[in-house]
MDAnalysis code that builds the backbone (N, CA, C; Angstrom):
import MDAnalysis as mda
import numpy as np

u = mda.Universe.empty(351, n_residues=117, atom_resindex=np.repeat(np.arange(117), 3), trajectory=True)
u.add_TopologyAttr("name", ["N", "CA", "C"] * 117)
u.add_TopologyAttr("resid", np.arange(1, 118))
u.add_TopologyAttr("resname", ["UNK", "UNK", "UNK", "UNK", "UNK", "UNK", "UNK", "UNK", "UNK", "UNK", "UNK", "UNK", "UNK", "UNK", "UNK", "UNK", "UNK", "UNK", "UNK", "UNK", "UNK", "UNK", "UNK", "UNK", "UNK", "UNK", "UNK", "UNK", "UNK", "UNK", "UNK", "UNK", "UNK", "UNK", "UNK", "UNK", "UNK", "UNK", "UNK", "UNK", "UNK", "UNK", "UNK", "UNK", "UNK", "UNK", "UNK", "UNK", "UNK", "UNK", "UNK", "UNK", "UNK", "UNK", "UNK", "UNK", "UNK", "UNK", "UNK", "UNK", "UNK", "UNK", "UNK", "UNK", "UNK", "UNK", "UNK", "UNK", "UNK", "UNK", "UNK", "UNK", "UNK", "UNK", "UNK", "UNK", "UNK", "UNK", "UNK", "UNK", "UNK", "UNK", "UNK", "UNK", "UNK", "UNK", "UNK", "UNK", "UNK", "UNK", "UNK", "UNK", "UNK", "UNK", "UNK", "UNK", "UNK", "UNK", "UNK", "UNK", "UNK", "UNK", "UNK", "UNK", "UNK", "UNK", "UNK", "UNK", "UNK", "UNK", "UNK", "UNK", "UNK", "UNK", "UNK", "UNK", "UNK"])
u.atoms.positions = np.array([
    [0.841, -1.148, 0.029],
    [0.029, -0.012, -0.019],
    [0.880, 1.214, -0.022],
    [0.485, 2.236, -0.722],
    [1.212, 3.535, -0.820],
    [0.255, 4.628, -0.434],
    [0.739, 5.526, 0.367],
    [-0.070, 6.706, 0.746],
    [0.733, 7.947, 0.454],
    [0.143, 9.048, 0.249],
    [0.833, 10.287, 0.056],
    [0.597, 11.283, 1.184],
    [1.630, 11.959, 1.604],
    [1.521, 13.033, 2.597],
    [2.094, 14.240, 1.987],
    [1.489, 15.400, 2.326],
    [1.909, 16.681, 1.849],
    [2.503, 17.440, 3.038],
    [3.686, 17.973, 2.853],
    [4.358, 18.669, 3.960],
    [4.407, 20.178, 3.617],
    [3.912, 20.966, 4.504],
    [3.823, 22.420, 4.340],
    [4.734, 23.085, 5.386],
    [5.783, 23.787, 4.880],
    [6.648, 24.515, 5.784],
    [5.935, 25.665, 6.368],
    [6.214, 26.010, 7.619],
    [5.537, 27.117, 8.237],
    [6.293, 27.608, 9.473],
    [6.038, 28.823, 9.857],
    [6.677, 29.411, 11.093],
    [5.968, 28.927, 12.342],
    [4.593, 28.807, 12.261],
    [3.779, 28.458, 13.412],
    [2.867, 27.308, 13.148],
    [3.327, 26.105, 13.306],
    [2.444, 24.912, 13.003],
    [1.179, 24.883, 13.838],
    [1.164, 25.382, 15.052],
    [-0.008, 25.417, 15.849],
    [-1.124, 26.303, 15.201],
    [-0.720, 27.424, 14.798],
    [-1.663, 28.406, 14.146],
    [-2.250, 27.770, 12.851],
    [-1.342, 27.188, 12.064],
    [-1.790, 26.650, 10.784],
    [-2.565, 25.335, 11.002],
    [-2.326, 24.588, 12.106],
    [-3.087, 23.384, 12.389],
    [-4.544, 23.777, 12.692],
    [-4.719, 24.842, 13.433],
    [-6.046, 25.357, 13.743],
    [-6.793, 25.728, 12.461],
    [-6.088, 26.424, 11.559],
    [-6.667, 26.789, 10.264],
    [-7.054, 25.624, 9.417],
    [-6.061, 24.733, 9.162],
    [-6.260, 23.580, 8.235],
    [-7.188, 22.545, 8.780],
    [-7.250, 22.254, 10.075],
    [-8.136, 21.286, 10.598],
    [-9.636, 21.816, 10.409],
    [-9.820, 23.093, 10.625],
    [-11.181, 23.651, 10.393],
    [-11.513, 23.758, 8.926],
    [-10.499, 24.178, 8.103],
    [-10.717, 24.375, 6.635],
    [-11.017, 23.068, 5.921],
    [-10.375, 21.973, 6.302],
    [-10.535, 20.689, 5.635],
    [-11.329, 19.652, 6.413],
    [-11.761, 19.990, 7.658],
    [-12.438, 19.032, 8.513],
    [-11.516, 17.841, 8.809],
    [-10.207, 18.148, 8.958],
    [-9.223, 17.122, 9.242],
    [-9.061, 17.027, 10.793],
    [-8.335, 15.994, 11.279],
    [-8.053, 15.891, 12.694],
    [-6.526, 15.802, 12.897],
    [-6.132, 16.220, 14.031],
    [-4.720, 16.123, 14.421],
    [-4.455, 14.668, 14.754],
    [-3.324, 14.230, 14.244],
    [-2.997, 12.772, 14.497],
    [-1.670, 12.540, 15.123],
    [-0.895, 13.635, 15.299],
    [0.404, 13.444, 15.979],
    [1.206, 14.732, 15.851],
    [2.136, 14.846, 16.735],
    [3.091, 15.971, 16.693],
    [4.373, 15.603, 17.349],
    [5.436, 16.199, 16.876],
    [6.775, 15.921, 17.333],
    [7.632, 17.176, 17.305],
    [7.294, 18.052, 18.159],
    [8.067, 19.331, 18.265],
    [7.929, 20.187, 17.046],
    [8.623, 19.854, 15.936],
    [8.594, 20.685, 14.732],
    [7.509, 20.285, 13.751],
    [6.791, 19.194, 14.035],
    [5.822, 18.698, 13.071],
    [4.466, 18.522, 13.783],
    [3.389, 18.768, 12.983],
    [2.021, 18.416, 13.376],
    [1.409, 17.715, 12.219],
    [0.861, 16.523, 12.439],
    [0.221, 15.791, 11.423],
    [-1.307, 15.945, 11.412],
    [-1.913, 16.156, 10.264],
    [-3.358, 16.281, 10.170],
    [-3.809, 15.237, 9.160],
    [-4.976, 14.633, 9.488],
    [-5.476, 13.555, 8.608],
    [-7.002, 13.643, 8.416],
    [-7.362, 13.263, 7.233],
    [-8.774, 13.111, 6.819],
    [-9.297, 11.984, 7.715],
    [-10.406, 12.221, 8.506],
    [-10.959, 11.207, 9.375],
    [-11.422, 9.952, 8.573],
    [-11.787, 10.138, 7.292],
    [-12.181, 9.009, 6.524],
    [-11.037, 8.274, 5.839],
    [-9.840, 8.795, 6.004],
    [-8.616, 8.147, 5.484],
    [-8.469, 8.174, 4.010],
    [-9.294, 8.959, 3.300],
    [-9.257, 8.948, 1.839],
    [-8.224, 9.963, 1.189],
    [-7.979, 11.067, 1.926],
    [-7.172, 12.127, 1.427],
    [-5.733, 12.049, 1.981],
    [-4.809, 12.666, 1.268],
    [-3.434, 12.677, 1.759],
    [-3.305, 13.308, 3.143],
    [-2.367, 12.882, 3.938],
    [-2.056, 13.504, 5.207],
    [-1.361, 14.855, 4.943],
    [-1.746, 15.851, 5.790],
    [-1.014, 17.146, 5.704],
    [-0.167, 17.298, 6.881],
    [1.089, 17.498, 6.707],
    [2.115, 17.683, 7.794],
    [2.562, 19.095, 7.786],
    [2.489, 19.741, 8.920],
    [2.904, 21.115, 9.065],
    [4.278, 21.041, 9.750],
    [5.292, 21.558, 9.063],
    [6.677, 21.514, 9.525],
    [7.226, 22.853, 9.843],
    [7.653, 23.032, 11.086],
    [8.245, 24.317, 11.514],
    [9.581, 24.582, 10.847],
    [9.720, 25.718, 10.229],
    [10.982, 26.175, 9.654],
    [11.300, 27.581, 10.140],
    [12.573, 27.967, 10.086],
    [12.905, 29.288, 10.678],
    [12.608, 30.455, 9.712],
    [12.479, 30.229, 8.485],
    [12.300, 31.346, 7.528],
    [10.816, 31.507, 7.109],
    [10.455, 32.734, 6.854],
    [9.119, 33.092, 6.322],
    [8.996, 32.706, 4.823],
    [7.826, 32.486, 4.396],
    [7.548, 32.291, 2.982],
    [7.815, 33.550, 2.275],
    [8.558, 33.468, 1.142],
    [9.023, 34.683, 0.423],
    [8.364, 34.765, -0.941],
    [8.343, 33.673, -1.623],
    [7.892, 33.652, -3.034],
    [6.669, 32.758, -3.213],
    [6.154, 32.715, -4.421],
    [5.005, 31.816, -4.722],
    [5.374, 30.367, -4.452],
    [4.400, 29.588, -3.937],
    [4.558, 28.144, -3.693],
    [4.941, 27.470, -4.985],
    [5.856, 26.502, -4.919],
    [6.142, 25.618, -5.987],
    [5.074, 24.547, -6.198],
    [4.370, 24.222, -5.083],
    [3.298, 23.260, -5.159],
    [2.189, 23.803, -4.259],
    [0.954, 23.596, -4.545],
    [-0.125, 24.041, -3.725],
    [-1.257, 23.029, -3.597],
    [-2.125, 23.248, -2.676],
    [-3.293, 22.419, -2.486],
    [-4.463, 22.910, -3.322],
    [-5.239, 21.966, -3.899],
    [-6.535, 22.363, -4.488],
    [-7.645, 21.771, -3.567],
    [-8.544, 22.626, -3.173],
    [-9.577, 22.295, -2.270],
    [-10.872, 22.285, -3.106],
    [-11.488, 21.206, -3.312],
    [-12.759, 21.106, -4.090],
    [-13.937, 21.139, -3.190],
    [-14.958, 21.991, -3.542],
    [-16.089, 22.130, -2.682],
    [-17.378, 22.199, -3.513],
    [-18.401, 21.480, -3.023],
    [-19.698, 21.503, -3.648],
    [-20.521, 22.765, -3.172],
    [-20.029, 23.344, -2.117],
    [-20.617, 24.562, -1.536],
    [-19.612, 25.757, -1.554],
    [-19.236, 26.054, -2.843],
    [-18.133, 27.019, -3.051],
    [-18.306, 28.333, -2.280],
    [-19.387, 29.044, -2.503],
    [-19.588, 30.341, -1.856],
    [-19.553, 30.204, -0.319],
    [-20.193, 29.228, 0.268],
    [-20.170, 28.998, 1.713],
    [-18.830, 28.642, 2.219],
    [-18.119, 27.832, 1.473],
    [-16.714, 27.446, 1.880],
    [-15.824, 28.644, 1.802],
    [-16.011, 29.469, 0.735],
    [-15.131, 30.626, 0.568],
    [-15.309, 31.590, 1.800],
    [-16.532, 31.765, 2.182],
    [-16.874, 32.615, 3.344],
    [-16.236, 32.064, 4.651],
    [-16.406, 30.735, 4.792],
    [-15.824, 30.053, 5.973],
    [-14.340, 30.149, 6.027],
    [-13.644, 29.991, 4.879],
    [-12.211, 30.113, 4.820],
    [-11.738, 31.498, 5.174],
    [-12.503, 32.550, 4.722],
    [-12.162, 33.924, 5.098],
    [-12.305, 34.177, 6.541],
    [-13.333, 33.572, 7.181],
    [-13.539, 33.680, 8.626],
    [-12.419, 33.066, 9.380],
    [-11.845, 31.976, 8.809],
    [-10.760, 31.240, 9.474],
    [-9.373, 31.981, 9.278],
    [-9.356, 32.992, 8.394],
    [-8.121, 33.717, 8.248],
    [-7.476, 33.686, 6.846],
    [-8.144, 32.947, 5.913],
    [-7.644, 32.967, 4.546],
    [-7.863, 34.286, 3.891],
    [-6.983, 34.685, 2.960],
    [-7.124, 35.890, 2.166],
    [-7.223, 35.535, 0.691],
    [-7.986, 36.330, -0.063],
    [-8.070, 36.043, -1.501],
    [-6.876, 36.676, -2.220],
    [-6.197, 35.816, -3.005],
    [-5.054, 36.290, -3.815],
    [-5.601, 36.831, -5.138],
    [-6.580, 36.189, -5.740],
    [-7.190, 36.687, -6.909],
    [-8.492, 37.356, -6.576],
    [-8.684, 38.608, -6.923],
    [-9.894, 39.367, -6.482],
    [-11.196, 38.819, -7.088],
    [-11.195, 38.195, -8.235],
    [-12.386, 37.639, -8.801],
    [-12.214, 36.160, -9.091],
    [-13.275, 35.508, -9.257],
    [-13.251, 34.068, -9.554],
    [-12.909, 33.878, -11.027],
    [-12.171, 32.844, -11.276],
    [-11.637, 32.511, -12.598],
    [-12.309, 31.228, -13.042],
    [-12.515, 31.107, -14.334],
    [-13.012, 29.873, -14.938],
    [-11.815, 29.138, -15.476],
    [-11.638, 27.854, -15.079],
    [-10.534, 27.064, -15.677],
    [-11.068, 25.672, -15.893],
    [-10.939, 25.198, -17.152],
    [-11.461, 23.891, -17.533],
    [-12.923, 23.716, -17.105],
    [-13.699, 24.814, -17.252],
    [-15.115, 24.749, -17.016],
    [-15.451, 24.759, -15.479],
    [-14.447, 25.060, -14.667],
    [-14.676, 25.039, -13.212],
    [-14.311, 26.486, -12.634],
    [-15.204, 26.956, -11.837],
    [-14.901, 28.237, -11.136],
    [-13.885, 27.982, -10.001],
    [-12.951, 28.908, -9.961],
    [-11.915, 28.778, -8.866],
    [-11.470, 30.131, -8.404],
    [-10.909, 30.206, -7.249],
    [-10.211, 31.354, -6.684],
    [-8.990, 30.897, -5.998],
    [-7.968, 31.772, -6.023],
    [-6.714, 31.491, -5.337],
    [-6.772, 32.221, -4.011],
    [-6.458, 31.475, -2.970],
    [-6.457, 32.002, -1.553],
    [-5.093, 31.786, -0.992],
    [-4.888, 32.388, 0.159],
    [-3.655, 32.175, 0.986],
    [-4.070, 31.839, 2.399],
    [-3.379, 30.918, 3.006],
    [-3.643, 30.617, 4.441],
    [-3.119, 31.722, 5.307],
    [-3.228, 31.657, 6.658],
    [-2.726, 32.780, 7.488],
    [-1.201, 33.039, 7.354],
    [-0.408, 32.107, 6.792],
    [0.984, 32.429, 6.636],
    [1.360, 32.769, 5.189],
    [0.337, 32.850, 4.334],
    [0.596, 33.252, 2.942],
    [0.758, 32.110, 1.970],
    [0.583, 30.887, 2.396],
    [0.712, 29.744, 1.481],
    [-0.495, 29.674, 0.602],
    [-0.280, 29.750, -0.733],
    [-1.390, 29.730, -1.690],
    [-2.057, 28.388, -1.809],
    [-3.393, 28.438, -2.024],
    [-4.136, 27.179, -2.379],
    [-5.328, 27.677, -3.173],
    [-5.955, 26.719, -3.946],
    [-7.039, 27.038, -4.762],
    [-8.319, 26.433, -4.199],
    [-9.420, 27.183, -4.261],
    [-10.709, 26.631, -3.944],
    [-11.456, 26.540, -5.262],
    [-11.917, 25.315, -5.574],
    [-12.560, 25.029, -6.796],
    [-14.001, 24.571, -6.548],
    [-14.868, 25.029, -7.436],
    [-16.329, 24.699, -7.317],
    [-16.614, 23.527, -8.195],
    [-16.902, 22.407, -7.494],
    [-17.147, 21.145, -8.223],
    [-18.582, 21.166, -8.862],
    [-19.365, 22.176, -8.558],
    [-20.749, 22.280, -9.105],
    [-20.817, 23.035, -10.359],
    [-19.769, 23.780, -10.756],
    [-19.827, 24.606, -11.993],
    [-19.686, 23.804, -13.243],
])
């Protein structure tokens, strides 16, 4: 069996753990000083590991998360309440799907995509 985990560098894993567990409905599954692991309770999605690093994010991410939602507008509002900021001021159509680029509280970009469009 093979599983994939995604590691996100950050200054404050605790702060981002609060954001990402609420944003994705994930649960904390472990921590080890510099790392906090987050997992989909259903076990279907990749594990997200938040790794403490000493430097701030400076440039655009080389890799980012895509978050698919059937309740795009409600999810966008919820993400903003959790501390996400919109990187693109308007929604974009890509491959027939509405999307917007957001940033988590430390500035890591991710896309919210509307699976209903």
